[in-house]
N, C-alpha and C positions, 0 to 999 in steps of 0.2 A: 489318525491311526492310534489304536489303543495302546496305552503305555503299560507294559508288562514288567516294569522294573520291580514293582513290589513282589511279583511272583518269584522272580529270580533271587530277590533278597532273602526269601524264605529258605533258600538253599544254603544260606550262610549261617552256620551254628552260632557264631559270635553275634550277628545281628538279631537272630531269634532270641538268644539268651537275654540280650539287652532290652528288646521291646517287650518280651513276655514278662520281664521283671516289673515293667510299668503297668501291665494289665492285671497281673495277679492279685494285688491287694484289693482293687475295685471289684473284681469278680468274686473274691472270697467274701467281702462285706455284703455284696448284693445277694449272694447265695444264702448267707446266714439270715439276712433280714427277710428275704422273700419266703424262705422255708418256715421261719418262725411265724410270720404273719399268716401264711397259708394254712399252717397246721392249727393254730389257735382259731382262725376264722372257720376252717372246715369242721373241726372237732367240737368247738364250743358254740358257735353262732349260726352255722348253717342249719336249716330246718331238717328234721328226719324225713326219710323217703316214705311216701304213702304206702308202699308195698313192703319194703325191706326194713323199715324202721331205722334204727341207729346203726345196724350192721353195714349199711351202705357206705359209712364214713371211711372204710378202709380204701375206698376209691381214691382218696387223696394221697395215698402212697402207691397203690397198685397201678393206677393209670400213668402217673408221671414216670414210674420205673419202667413200665412196659414200653411207653413211647421212647424213652431214652435208650433202652436196650436195642430197639430197632434202629434208631438214628445213629447210634455209635457204630453198628455193624455197617451201615451205609458209608459212614466216614472211613471205616477200615477199607472198604472196597475202593473208595476214591483215593485214599492214601496209597493203596496197593497199585492202582493204575498210574498215579503220578510217579511212584517209585520205579515201575517197570518202563514207562515211556520216557520220562525225563531224568531217570537215574538220580533223583533227589534223595540224599541219605536221610534228611529230616523226615521224609515221608515214612520211612521204615521206623524211625524213632516214634512218630505219632502212632503208627499202627501197633507197634509192640506195646506201647504204654497205655493205649486206649483199650486194648483187648481185655485185661483183667477188670477194668471198670465196667465194661459192657457185660462181662460174665456175672459180676456181682449184681448189676441191675436186672439181668435176666432172672437170676436166682431169687431176688427180692420180688419180682413180678410173679413168679411161679408160686412162691411161698404165700404171699398175700392173696393171690388168686385162690389157693387152696383154702385159706382161712375164710375167705369170702364165700367160696363155693359150698362149704359145709352147711351153713344155715340156709343157703339159697337153693342148692341142688340136692342136699342131703348126703353129699359125698365129698371127701377131700380131693379126690382126683377122678376124672373120667377121661377116656381116650377121645376127647373132643378135638376137632380139627385145629382150633385155635391153640389149645393147650399143647397138643402134640407138636405143632410147628414151632411153638415157643421152646419146647424141650429140645427140639433139633437145633434151634438157635444157640442154646446153652452148650450143646455138644460141639457146634461149630466154633464157638469161642474157645472151648477147651482145646480143640484141634489147633487153632492159631497159636495159643499159648504154648502148647506142647511142642509144636514145630519150631517155634522161636527158641526154645530151650534145648531141644534135642540136636539141632544142627550147629556144629561148632563154627563153620565158616560163615562170617557175617553176611556176605553177599548171597550165598546160597540160601541161607535162612530167610533173608529179606525176600528173595524171589519166591520161595515156597509159600511163605505166609501171604504174600500178595496174591498169588494164584488161588490159594484156598479162600481168601477173602472175596475175590472176584467171583469164583464159582458159587460160593455160599450165599451171595447176595440175592440169588434167585429165590431164596426162602422168605425174603422180606415181603414181596407182594403176596406170597401165599399166606403169611400171617395176617396181613392187612385185609385181604379179601376173603379169607376162609369162612367168615360168618355169612358171606353172600353167596359163595360158590357151593357150600355144603350146608346141610341141615344140622346145625350145631346147637348145643345148649347155651353157649356163650352169647351174651347180648351183643347187639351191634355197637359200633364205635360210640363211645360216650363223648369224647373230646374232638370237636371239629372246629377249625378256624374259618373255613370257606362257607359253612352252612350255619343256619340258625341252631343254637344249642337245643338238644332234646330234653334238657332239664331246666328248671327255673334258674333265673340269673343269679339268685342268692346262693345257689349250689354251684353254679358253673364258674363264677368269678374266683372263689378261693381255689378251685381246681386249676384255673389258668395261672394264678399266682404260684401254685406249687410246681406246675410244669416249668415255668420260667425259672423258679428257684433251683430245680433239678438240673436244668441246662447250665445255669451259672455255676453250680456245684461241680458238674462234670468238667466244664472249661477250666475252672480253678485247679482241680485235682490233676487234670491232664497236663496243664502247663507246669505244675510243680514237678510231676513225674518226668516230663520231658526235659526240664532244666537239669535235673539230677543226672539223667541219662546222657545228655549232651556233654556235661562236665566229665562224665566217666569216659565217654568215647574220645573226647578231645583233650584228654589228660596231658598229652605231650605238647600241646600247643602253648605258646607263650601267654595268650590271653586267658586260657583256662587255668594255668598255673598261677597267674596274677590274681584271678578271682578266688581261687581256693585259699591263697595266702591271705587275701583281704578278709575272707570269712573267718579264718583261724584267728587272725589278729582282732577282729571285731568280737569274737566270742570270749576273749580273755578278759 
């Protein structure tokens, strides 16, 4: 029989705070190293595209941000489901703290897409299926953030955000398959793990490094935000008081 002890442990704020403190430094260092290596490799050493020239290099920011924006929303939906079904309070913490990061990643994806689209399509913005569905994703993130801040009761806020996250997740397959379902200007998926890359390996490898770096960055920032929120919510507990006291003494 599968041991689900680790899953139930995640419901303990104290256990999460302790284990996340061990993971955080490694994730932060990995994120910094991968992003620096990927950026230098992609911008300085990857060959120019035979059609787009050097303008294609924005792909090393645009694609990781777009992938992460979608992945974070899927995480929001999973956290919302866990919160609704198992009443795990840390699931709501994860959902609330991941939403702003996802919104920023979506904004970066849209902004870099516009910069990329200007020389490629001759326009900063077109009402393309992929672009429009990404814009909807940004509004969904705004909706989750607004609900979390507007509803005073924590339990009601958690339920409302979870429901919106679950309903909105239907937009993720629309984003992914929009270039196949409709006739769009946006090119097909550049980054694929399960299939042979559509670009030369010397272009694809730095992109892979950047994607991994962005995921490590997200994990590090999410854990840092969650740890602060856990301390705030558990401020009356003895372990949280002891942790805050230890931090204050360490800072002196």
